[in-house]
C-alpha positions in Angstrom: -48.6 8.2 -41.7 -48.6 8.5 -38.1 -49.4 5.7 -35.9 -51.4 6.6 -33.4 -50.8 3.7 -31.0 -46.9 3.7 -30.7 -44.6 5.6 -31.8 -20.8 1.7 -60.8 -19.2 1.3 -62.9 -16.8 -0.5 -61.2 -16.6 -1.9 -57.7 -14.3 0.9 -55.7 -11.6 -0.4 -53.8 -11.0 -4.1 -52.5 -12.7 -6.4 -50.0 -11.2 -9.2 -48.2 -12.4 -12.3 -48.7 -10.7 -14.2 -45.8 -12.6 -15.8 -42.6 -11.8 -14.2 -39.5 -11.8 -15.4 -36.2 -14.6 -14.3 -34.4 -17.5 -16.0 -32.1 -20.3 -18.0 -34.0 -23.8 -16.3 -33.6 -25.6 -17.9 -30.3 -28.8 -18.9 -32.7 -27.8 -22.2 -34.7 -29.1 -21.2 -37.6 -26.7 -18.2 -38.3 -22.8 -19.1 -38.3 -19.4 -17.5 -37.8 -18.5 -14.0 -38.8 -17.0 -12.8 -41.8 -15.6 -10.1 -43.7 -17.1 -10.3 -47.1 -17.6 -8.6 -50.1 -15.8 -8.7 -54.0 -12.4 -7.7 -54.9 -12.3 -4.6 -57.4 -12.8 -5.4 -61.1 -12.5 -2.6 -63.9 -15.6 -2.7 -66.3 -15.2 -1.1 -69.3 -18.9 0.7 -70.6 -17.3 2.1 -73.6 -19.1 0.0 -75.8 -22.3 -1.8 -75.4 -25.0 -3.7 -77.2 -28.4 -2.0 -75.6 -28.7 1.9 -75.5 -31.7 4.3 -74.0 -33.3 6.6 -76.2 -36.2 9.3 -75.6 -38.2 10.0 -78.2 -39.4 13.6 -78.5 -43.9 14.3 -77.0 -45.5 13.9 -80.0 -43.1 11.2 -82.4 -44.6 8.7 -83.9 -42.0 6.3 -82.7 -43.6 6.8 -78.9 -46.6 4.3 -80.3 -45.9 2.9 -83.5 -43.0 -0.1 -82.9 -42.6 -0.3 -86.7 -41.8 2.9 -87.0 -39.3 3.4 -84.1 -37.5 0.2 -85.5 -37.0 1.8 -89.0 -35.5 4.8 -87.7 -33.2 2.7 -85.7 -32.3 0.7 -88.7 -31.6 4.1 -90.7 -29.4 5.3 -87.9 -27.0 1.9 -87.8 -26.9 2.1 -91.3 -26.1 6.0 -91.5 -23.3 4.7 -89.0 -22.1 2.3 -91.3 -22.9 -0.6 -89.1 -24.9 -2.4 -91.7 -22.3 -4.3 -93.2 -19.5 -7.0 -92.2 -16.5 -5.9 -90.7 -13.7 -8.2 -92.4 -11.1 -10.1 -90.2 -7.9 -8.3 -89.5 -4.5 -9.3 -88.0 -5.9 -8.1 -84.8 -9.8 -8.9 -84.7 -11.9 -11.3 -85.8 -14.6 -10.4 -88.4 -17.8 -8.6 -87.1 -21.2 -9.5 -88.7 -23.8 -6.0 -89.6 -25.3 -5.0 -87.1 -29.1 -5.1 -86.6 -30.9 -2.7 -84.4 -34.6 -3.0 -82.9 -36.6 -1.7 -80.0 -36.4 -3.8 -76.6 -39.1 -2.4 -74.5 -40.6 1.1 -73.7 -39.5 2.3 -70.3 -41.7 3.8 -67.3 -40.5 7.0 -67.5 -42.1 8.7 -70.2 -41.1 8.8 -73.5 -37.9 6.6 -73.0 -36.9 3.3 -74.8 -34.4 0.6 -74.7 -32.6 -0.6 -77.9 -30.5 -3.5 -78.5 -28.3 -4.2 -81.4 -27.6 -7.6 -82.7 -23.8 -7.4 -81.5 -21.8 -5.6 -78.7 -20.3 -2.6 -80.8 -16.8 -1.6 -79.8 -16.4 2.3 -78.5 -15.7 4.0 -81.9 -19.2 1.9 -83.2 -21.1 2.9 -80.2 -20.1 6.5 -80.6 -21.3 6.5 -84.4 -24.7 4.7 -83.4 -25.4 6.9 -81.0 -24.7 10.1 -83.2 -26.6 9.1 -85.8 -29.6 7.9 -83.4 -29.2 11.8 -82.2 -29.3 13.0 -85.7 -33.1 11.5 -86.2 -35.6 14.6 -85.5 -38.0 12.5 -83.6 -35.2 11.6 -80.7 -34.4 13.8 -77.8 -31.9 12.3 -76.4 -29.9 8.8 -76.9 -27.2 7.1 -74.7 -25.3 3.4 -73.8 -27.2 1.9 -71.6 -24.3 1.3 -69.1 -23.9 -1.2 -66.5 -23.5 0.0 -62.7 -23.0 -1.8 -59.8 -23.2 -2.2 -56.0 -20.5 0.0 -54.0 -18.2 -1.9 -51.8 -15.2 -0.6 -50.8 -13.6 -1.5 -47.4 -12.2 -4.9 -46.8 -14.4 -6.3 -45.5 -32.1 3.0 -23.7 -34.1 -0.3 -25.1 -31.0 -2.7 -25.4 -32.3 -5.3 -28.2 -31.6 -8.9 -27.0 -30.1 -10.2 -30.2 -27.0 -12.0 -29.2 -24.5 -10.3 -31.4 -25.8 -6.7 -31.0 -23.8 -5.4 -28.3 -20.6 -7.0 -29.8 -20.8 -6.2 -33.5 -23.2 -2.9 -33.9 -21.0 -0.1 -32.7 -23.0 1.8 -35.5 -26.3 1.7 -33.8 -25.2 2.7 -29.9 -21.7 4.2 -30.2 -21.5 7.6 -27.9 -19.2 8.8 -30.3 -20.1 7.7 -33.7 -23.4 5.9 -33.5 -26.7 7.1 -34.5 -28.6 6.8 -31.4 -30.7 3.8 -32.3 -31.6 3.0 -28.5 -32.8 6.3 -27.6 -34.8 6.5 -31.2 -36.5 3.3 -30.4 -38.3 4.6 -27.7 -40.1 6.9 -30.3 -40.3 5.0 -33.5 -39.5 1.5 -34.8 -40.4 2.4 -38.5 -44.3 0.7 -38.4 -45.9 1.0 -41.3 -43.5 2.1 -43.6 -42.1 0.6 -46.8 -38.1 1.1 -48.0 -37.7 -0.5 -51.2 -34.1 -1.3 -51.4 -32.8 -0.9 -54.9 -29.8 -3.5 -55.1 -28.7 -7.2 -55.8 -32.4 -8.2 -54.4 -32.9 -10.4 -51.0 -32.0 -13.8 -50.6 -35.4 -15.8 -49.2 -35.7 -17.2 -45.7 -33.4 -15.3 -43.9 -34.1 -16.4 -40.5 -33.1 -13.1 -39.3 -35.1 -10.4 -41.8 -37.7 -13.1 -43.3 -40.6 -11.5 -41.3 -40.1 -8.3 -42.4 -39.8 -8.5 -46.7 -42.4 -7.8 -48.8 -42.1 -8.9 -52.5 -40.9 -6.8 -54.9 -39.6 -7.4 -58.3 -36.6 -8.9 -60.1 -36.2 -6.0 -63.1 -33.0 -7.7 -64.6 -33.9 -8.2 -68.2 -31.1 -10.1 -69.1 -30.6 -13.6 -68.4 -27.0 -13.5 -68.1 -26.6 -10.9 -65.5 -29.9 -12.5 -63.5 -28.7 -15.8 -63.7 -32.5 -16.9 -64.4 -33.3 -19.5 -67.2 -34.8 -16.0 -69.6 -34.4 -12.4 -70.3 -38.2 -11.9 -68.3 -38.8 -10.1 -65.4 -40.3 -11.7 -62.4 -42.5 -11.2 -59.4 -40.3 -11.4 -56.0 -36.8 -9.8 -56.0 -34.9 -12.3 -54.5 -31.1 -12.7 -55.0 -30.0 -15.4 -57.0 -26.3 -14.7 -56.5 -24.2 -12.3 -58.7 -21.1 -14.4 -58.6 -18.4 -14.6 -62.2 -16.6 -16.9 -63.6 -13.1 -15.9 -65.0 -14.0 -13.9 -68.1 -17.6 -14.5 -67.8 -18.2 -10.9 -68.5 -15.9 -10.3 -71.3 -17.4 -9.5 -74.8 -20.7 -8.3 -74.3 -20.3 -6.0 -70.6 -16.7 -5.6 -71.0 -13.7 -5.8 -73.2 -11.1 -6.3 -70.8 -10.4 -9.7 -69.1 -11.5 -10.1 -65.3 -11.0 -12.7 -62.7 -13.4 -15.0 -61.0 -15.3 -13.5 -58.3 -18.1 -14.9 -55.7 -21.4 -13.5 -54.5 -21.6 -10.7 -52.5 -25.1 -10.6 -50.9 -25.0 -7.0 -51.0 -28.7 -6.2 -50.9 -29.6 -8.7 -48.1 -26.8 -6.8 -46.1 -28.4 -3.4 -46.6 -32.2 -4.7 -45.8 -30.8 -5.9 -42.5 -29.3 -2.6 -41.7 -32.6 -1.0 -42.7 -35.0 -4.0 -41.2 -33.5 -6.6 -39.6 -35.7 -8.5 -37.2 -34.8 -7.0 -33.6 -35.9 -8.2 -30.1 -36.0 -11.8 -31.4 -32.8 -13.4 -30.0 -31.2 -14.3 -33.0 -28.2 -12.6 -34.8 -28.0 -8.7 -35.5 -30.5 -5.8 -34.8 -31.7 -3.6 -37.6 -32.7 0.3 -37.1 -36.1 0.7 -38.5 -37.2 -3.3 -37.7 -41.4 -2.5 -37.8 -40.7 -1.1 -40.6 -41.2 -3.4 -44.1 -37.7 -3.8 -46.7 -39.2 -4.6 -50.4 -36.5 -6.1 -53.0 -35.9 -4.5 -56.3 -33.1 -6.7 -58.1 -31.7 -4.6 -60.5 -27.8 -5.7 -60.2 -26.4 -9.2 -60.4 -23.2 -10.6 -62.5 -21.3 -8.3 -64.2 -23.8 -5.3 -62.7 -26.5 -3.8 -63.6 -28.1 -2.2 -66.6 -28.8 1.7 -66.1 -32.3 1.1 -68.0 -33.2 -1.8 -65.6 -32.1 0.8 -62.5 -34.4 3.3 -63.8 -37.4 1.3 -64.2 -36.8 -0.4 -60.9 -36.9 3.6 -59.1 -40.1 4.0 -61.3 -42.0 0.5 -60.1 -40.9 0.9 -56.5 -42.5 4.2 -55.9 -45.8 3.0 -57.6 -45.2 4.0 -61.0 -46.3 2.6 -64.1 -43.9 0.2 -66.0 -45.0 -1.1 -69.3 -45.5 -4.7 -69.4 -45.4 -4.8 -65.1 -48.5 -5.0 -62.6 -48.3 -1.9 -60.9 -47.0 -2.1 -57.1 -49.6 -2.3 -54.7 -47.2 -1.4 -51.5 -45.5 1.9 -53.2 -42.2 3.0 -51.2 -42.2 6.2 -49.3 -38.0 5.5 -49.2 -36.3 4.3 -51.9 -32.0 3.1 -50.8 -29.9 3.1 -53.8 -26.4 1.8 -52.6 -24.9 1.5 -56.2 -23.0 3.6 -58.8 -20.1 4.3 -61.0 -17.0 3.7 -60.0 -15.2 6.6 -62.0 -16.7 10.1 -62.7 -20.3 10.2 -64.5 -22.8 12.5 -64.7 -26.5 11.6 -63.7 -27.8 9.8 -66.8 -31.2 11.8 -67.7 -33.1 8.6 -67.4 -32.2 8.5 -63.7 -33.1 12.0 -63.0 -36.5 11.8 -64.6 -37.2 8.5 -63.1 -36.3 10.0 -59.6 -38.2 13.1 -60.3 -40.9 10.9 -61.0 -40.4 9.1 -57.7 -40.4 12.4 -55.7 -43.7 13.3 -57.4 -45.4 10.3 -55.9 -44.1 11.2 -52.4 -41.2 8.6 -52.5 -37.7 9.8 -51.0 -34.5 8.3 -52.5 -31.4 8.3 -50.3 -28.2 7.4 -52.2 -24.8 6.5 -51.3 -22.2 9.4 -51.7 -19.4 6.7 -53.5 -16.3 5.0 -52.6 -13.7 6.7 -54.5 -12.2 9.4 -52.0 -13.3 12.1 -54.7 -16.1 14.7 -55.3 -19.5 13.1 -55.0 -20.7 15.5 -57.6 -18.9 14.0 -60.5 -20.3 10.3 -59.6 -23.7 8.7 -60.0 -26.0 8.9 -57.7 -24.9 12.0 -55.9 -24.5 14.1 -59.2 -28.6 13.4 -59.4 -30.8 16.0 -58.2 -33.7 15.5 -55.5 -31.6 13.0 -53.5 -30.0 12.7 -50.0 -26.7 12.0 -50.6 -25.0 10.1 -47.8 -21.2 9.8 -46.6 -19.2 7.6 -44.5 -17.6 7.4 -41.1 -15.6 5.4 -38.6 -15.9 3.8 -35.3 -13.8 7.3 -34.3 -16.3 9.5 -36.1 -14.1 11.0 -38.8 -14.5 11.0 -42.6 -13.7 7.4 -43.9 -10.7 7.0 -46.0 -12.8 5.9 -49.0 -15.8 8.0 -48.9 -16.5 10.3 -51.5 -17.3 13.9 -50.1 -18.3 17.5 -51.3 -21.0 19.8 -51.7 -23.5 17.4 -52.6 -22.7 15.4 -49.6 -26.2 15.9 -47.4 -25.2 14.1 -43.9 -22.8 11.0 -43.2 -23.4 7.7 -41.5 -21.6 4.7 -40.0 -20.0 2.7 -43.1 -16.8 1.6 -41.3 -13.2 2.4 -41.8 -12.0 -0.7 -42.5 -9.1 -2.8 -41.0 -7.5 0.0 -39.5 -10.2 0.2 -36.9 -9.7 -3.7 -36.5 -12.5 -6.0 -36.3 -15.3 -5.8 -35.7 -15.2 -1.8 -35.4 -13.8 -1.4 -39.1 -16.7 -2.7 -40.1 -21.1 -2.7 -40.6 -22.6 -6.4 -39.6 -25.6 -8.1 -41.1 -26.9 -11.6 -40.9 -26.2 -12.6 -45.0 -26.3 -16.0 -46.9 -22.7 -17.9 -46.7 -22.5 -19.5 -50.1 -19.9 -18.1 -52.8 -22.6 -18.4 -55.8 -26.0 -19.3 -55.9 -27.7 -19.0 -52.1 -27.5 -21.7 -49.6 -30.5 -23.0 -47.4 -29.6 -22.9 -43.6 -25.8 -20.9 -44.8 -26.0 -17.9 -42.7 -23.0 -16.1 -41.4 -23.0 -12.5 -39.9 -21.2 -10.7 -42.6 -19.0 -7.6 -42.3 -19.0 -4.7 -45.2 -17.9 -1.1 -45.2 -18.5 1.5 -47.4 -21.1 4.1 -48.4 -23.3 1.5 -49.3 -23.2 0.9 -45.4 -23.5 4.1 -44.4 -26.9 5.0 -46.9 -29.6 2.3 -45.4 -28.7 4.1 -41.8 -30.3 7.2 -43.3 -33.0 5.3 -45.0 -34.0 3.9 -42.1 -34.2 7.1 -40.2 -36.3 8.9 -42.9 -38.6 5.5 -42.6 -38.9 6.0 -38.6 -39.4 9.6 -39.2 -42.5 9.0 -41.7 -43.8 6.4 -39.4 -44.6 8.9 -36.7 -45.6 12.2 -38.1 -49.4 13.5 -39.1 -48.4 14.5 -42.5 -45.3 12.5 -44.4 -42.4 15.2 -44.6 -41.2 16.1 -48.3 -37.7 15.6 -49.5 -36.6 19.3 -48.8 -38.3 18.8 -45.4 -36.5 15.7 -44.2 -33.3 16.6 -45.6 -33.5 19.6 -43.8 -34.6 17.7 -40.6 -32.0 15.1 -40.6 -29.2 18.3 -41.3 -30.0 20.5 -38.7 -30.2 17.0 -35.8 -27.1 15.2 -37.1 -24.5 15.2 -34.2 -21.3 17.4 -35.1 -18.6 15.4 -36.1 -16.0 14.5 -33.3 -12.7 14.9 -34.9 -12.3 17.8 -37.5 -13.6 17.0 -41.1 -11.1 19.2 -43.1 -12.4 21.9 -45.5 -11.2 20.4 -48.7 -13.4 17.2 -48.1 -16.7 17.7 -46.6 -19.1 15.4 -46.0 -22.2 17.0 -44.9 -24.0 18.3 -41.4 -22.9 15.8 -39.1 -23.5 12.6 -38.1 -26.9 11.1 -38.7 -28.8 11.4 -35.2 -31.9 9.4 -35.4 -33.1 10.2 -31.9 -32.7 14.0 -32.3 -34.8 14.0 -35.7 -37.3 12.2 -34.2 -37.6 14.4 -30.9 -37.5 17.3 -33.2 -40.0 16.0 -35.7 -42.3 14.6 -33.1 -42.1 17.9 -30.6 -45.7 19.8 -30.5 -46.0 23.4 -31.9 -45.8 26.0 -29.4 -49.1 27.4 -28.0 -49.0 30.7 -27.5 -51.8 30.9 -25.0 -50.1 28.6 -22.6 -46.3 29.3 -23.0 -44.1 31.6 -24.7 -43.0 30.8 -27.6 -40.0 32.2 -29.3 -38.6 31.4 -33.1 -38.0 28.2 -34.8 -34.4 28.6 -34.7 -31.4 26.1 -35.0 -28.9 26.7 -32.3 -25.1 28.0 -33.6 -22.5 26.7 -31.1 -19.4 29.1 -30.8 -16.8 28.3 -33.6 -18.1 25.3 -34.8 -19.1 25.5 -38.1 -22.5 24.2 -39.6 -21.3 22.8 -42.8 -23.5 21.2 -46.1 -26.4 23.8 -46.1 -28.3 24.0 -49.1 -31.1 25.6 -50.4 -33.4 26.9 -53.4 -33.8 30.3 -54.5 -35.7 32.4 -51.9 -35.5 30.0 -49.2 -35.4 31.2 -45.6 -33.6 29.3 -42.6 -32.9 30.8 -39.2 -30.3 30.1 -36.7 -29.5 31.8 -33.1 -26.5 32.2 -30.8 -26.5 33.4 -27.6 -24.0 35.7 -27.0 -22.2 37.6 -24.5 -22.1 41.0 -23.7 -19.1 43.3 -25.0 -17.0 41.1 -27.6 -16.4 41.1 -30.7 -19.2 38.6 -32.6 -18.7 37.4 -36.3 -21.4 35.5 -38.1 -19.5 34.1 -41.8 -20.6 31.9 -44.3 -18.3 30.2 -46.8 -17.5 27.8 -49.2 -20.2 25.7 -52.1 -21.7 26.8 -55.0 -25.1 29.2 -55.4 -25.6 32.2 -53.9 -26.9 32.8 -50.3 -27.4 36.3 -48.4 -27.3 36.7 -44.4 -29.4 38.8 -42.6 -28.6 39.2 -38.6 -30.4 40.9 -35.9 -30.8 40.6 -32.2 -33.8 39.5 -30.3 -35.8 39.3 -33.4 -36.1 37.3 -36.7 -34.6 39.2 -39.2 -35.8 39.3 -43.0 -34.5 40.2 -45.9 -36.5 43.8 -45.7 -35.7 44.0 -42.0 -32.4 43.6 -39.9 -30.0 45.2 -37.7 -27.3 43.9 -40.3 -26.8 41.8 -43.2 -24.2 40.7 -45.9 -25.2 40.2 -49.6 -22.7 40.0 -51.8 -22.9 37.7 -54.8 -21.7 33.9 -53.9 -21.4 33.0 -50.9 -18.3 34.5 -49.0 -20.7 36.9 -46.6 -19.5 38.4 -43.0 -21.4 40.2 -40.5 -19.3 41.7 -37.4 -20.8 43.3 -34.0 -17.6 45.0 -32.1 -19.3 44.8 -29.1 -22.4 42.8 -29.0 -25.0 42.3 -26.4 -25.9 39.6 -24.0 -28.5 37.6 -25.3 -29.7 35.8 -28.6 -28.9 36.9 -32.2 -30.8 35.7 -34.8 -29.5 34.6 -38.4 -31.8 34.3 -41.7 -30.1 32.8 -44.6 -32.0 33.6 -47.8 -31.3 32.0 -51.1 -30.5 34.9 -53.4 -30.3 31.6 -56.0 -30.1 27.9 -55.1 -27.3 26.9 -53.4 -25.4 23.8 -51.4 -22.0 23.2 -49.5 -22.0 26.3 -47.7 -20.8 26.1 -44.3 -21.8 28.7 -41.4 -20.2 29.8 -38.3 -20.3 31.6 -35.5 -17.4 33.3 -33.7 -17.3 35.1 -30.3 
């Protein structure tokens, strides 16, 4: 709303845990700077002891727990799990398995099922097969565990003492998000941003005044480190450390080393709304917005069912057994996902769609596997804004996922190769190794698409804060892509990372620009200018959608417009000094697919307009004008 008086599965890559020799913060309660994070540890999700099941509309299991449990028991029996497994030379004896309904989820029809012991990969596959054989069941799968993504080893000028030294990502002329100029227009006041992550440590001296309580959605005490499996209000981060082999036998079948707490959610939340102009530590982008912690990740990761419920609750949806969220989020940030190829789980997609229907915009990290984002959760989900990562030079960070699913990029840090502190994104976090320690606060440097995503989430909050009517997901995506800063270095066509680098100031200027009044001024078409020989990348639209571009041409020279790449089917219409349409244009190219070309051998001096029309939905398309 407009404010009238103001404005994965496994962690991808390795991170350093060593302290580095950088100056301490000037505020006494914030200690030295340190590159932090968790080392890579593989988590095997082929088996498990929790499953998600969706029942068909009208099924008795939707209202009758006893009926659901009878069906679950029958599925376990058909899978051969109702009898003990004898000891062998290679494996211990296993008891018979009982299966029961654990709880109902926030997305309609979905439930969580728990077995009495962890199943191996074959047992889990057999159980899922028999669950699906029940005519009342629409979908069934393992309730997989996901983890945060940390990849890299670790106008107005704010008064925060460490801003100038550490926060290149805000102000750098080449690769920053143009925060100082944007702050003259908006600081995000009145908007709630939910951060679905590890939670936020309470009493952070540079964040606490911008935090409103959320919820701890973790339903397993081994993950939450609480005394019970109950979900609790707050969303506070209690730590996500793991002892050696702590996860083995229930979250993974593999051994693993010990690791320390990451304080990942606090870092992500700080980028969104770290307190600013308070003479302490660092700055946040939407520093008058409020962040709400939704804790879904803890020791060993987090269950997909808890994450799905977290999305629903954050947006103001009903989750059985929980009170309604009285401060529903307009923006949801998700810096988590799979560390190996994974399609979007159905329960995730339905939760995201529900959040969209309530007006929430979901922003996700593209992933840190240097691979096609379309094959990893969360970017494999629809109706999200997917964010890639850039380094201080403005090029693609070496770890960032790429592809047509990535909408735009934002600073994520390029790692040690870019030096310290410019290789990382910095925020104030707790300095403890396990449970949070009062008074132990440091400047934490992290890197990854996890760090890029909250830049965009903050930008969404800043825009929603000052527009008369909140933008929809598609309107916001189009705004951010059309105003992105072109990459200052060439991005290979094989590894695209969206339309450019987030430019919050340009987005705000365009979002708040008053409409043209033909009574007092000459109004031209609403078109996005094209720069000669500079491709606009990552274009996407639905079937029937229309987007207009303009190009200032010189007389007498050959002028060519081309679209290429991506998926789907887009058509191109071009006219001189008028906006073309599918029914009227000077020239057009409507071949099947996205390879379209319109050429004028002797262009006129003036403005050419290009309209891209979705013959069907399309994504990942590039458009370029050459003269």
